[in-house]
PLY file of the C-alpha trace (Angstrom):
ply
format ascii 1.0
element vertex 71
property float x
property float y
property float z
element edge 70
property int vertex1
property int vertex2
end_header
110.86 91.04 116.46
109.95 93.78 114.00
108.47 97.05 115.17
104.93 97.85 114.12
106.15 100.75 111.95
108.48 98.39 110.06
105.65 95.91 109.53
103.45 98.69 108.13
106.22 99.66 105.68
106.48 96.03 104.57
102.71 95.84 104.08
102.69 99.01 102.00
105.51 97.65 99.82
103.52 94.44 99.32
100.44 96.46 98.36
102.46 98.37 95.76
103.77 95.07 94.37
100.17 93.77 94.13
99.02 96.94 92.36
101.86 96.82 89.83
101.60 93.11 89.06
99.82 91.79 85.99
99.51 88.33 87.55
99.79 87.10 91.11
100.05 83.48 92.15
99.51 82.64 95.79
100.56 79.17 96.77
101.39 77.05 99.74
104.79 75.46 99.74
104.50 73.18 102.75
105.33 69.98 100.86
108.12 71.33 98.65
111.60 70.08 99.23
114.44 72.58 99.45
115.57 71.55 95.96
112.06 71.99 94.52
111.79 75.43 96.14
115.18 76.40 94.70
114.14 75.30 91.21
110.82 77.14 91.47
112.56 80.36 92.53
115.07 80.00 89.68
112.30 79.41 87.12
110.18 82.34 88.30
113.11 84.74 88.33
114.31 83.45 84.97
110.91 84.34 83.51
111.23 87.90 84.86
109.00 87.40 87.89
109.59 87.75 91.57
109.14 85.19 94.30
108.29 86.32 97.81
107.45 84.48 100.97
105.10 86.40 103.26
102.94 85.69 106.27
99.63 84.17 105.24
97.65 87.08 106.68
99.47 89.76 104.68
97.99 89.08 101.24
94.48 89.03 102.69
95.01 92.37 104.40
96.58 94.07 101.40
94.34 92.80 98.61
91.36 94.66 100.06
90.50 97.52 97.75
92.37 96.09 94.78
90.47 95.21 91.60
89.88 91.52 91.19
90.76 90.17 87.74
89.42 86.81 86.72
89.54 85.02 83.42
0 1
1 2
2 3
3 4
4 5
5 6
6 7
7 8
8 9
9 10
10 11
11 12
12 13
13 14
14 15
15 16
16 17
17 18
18 19
19 20
20 21
21 22
22 23
23 24
24 25
25 26
26 27
27 28
28 29
29 30
30 31
31 32
32 33
33 34
34 35
35 36
36 37
37 38
38 39
39 40
40 41
41 42
42 43
43 44
44 45
45 46
46 47
47 48
48 49
49 50
50 51
51 52
52 53
53 54
54 55
55 56
56 57
57 58
58 59
59 60
60 61
61 62
62 63
63 64
64 65
65 66
66 67
67 68
68 69
69 70
């Protein structure tokens, strides 16, 4: 189990990623097969993006205070 200090470092890194990103897509992947997940990761990285899996509570905690962009 991670120490609280390590979790805080991870949360700060996620916040920095959110601040630097032009676009963020949050999605559930519960019904993806392993092959579909692999292809999605490959496609995202091939387009210059990054693919991260985080606890569902982390994005909610870290998006507070960030500007909300809608189109």
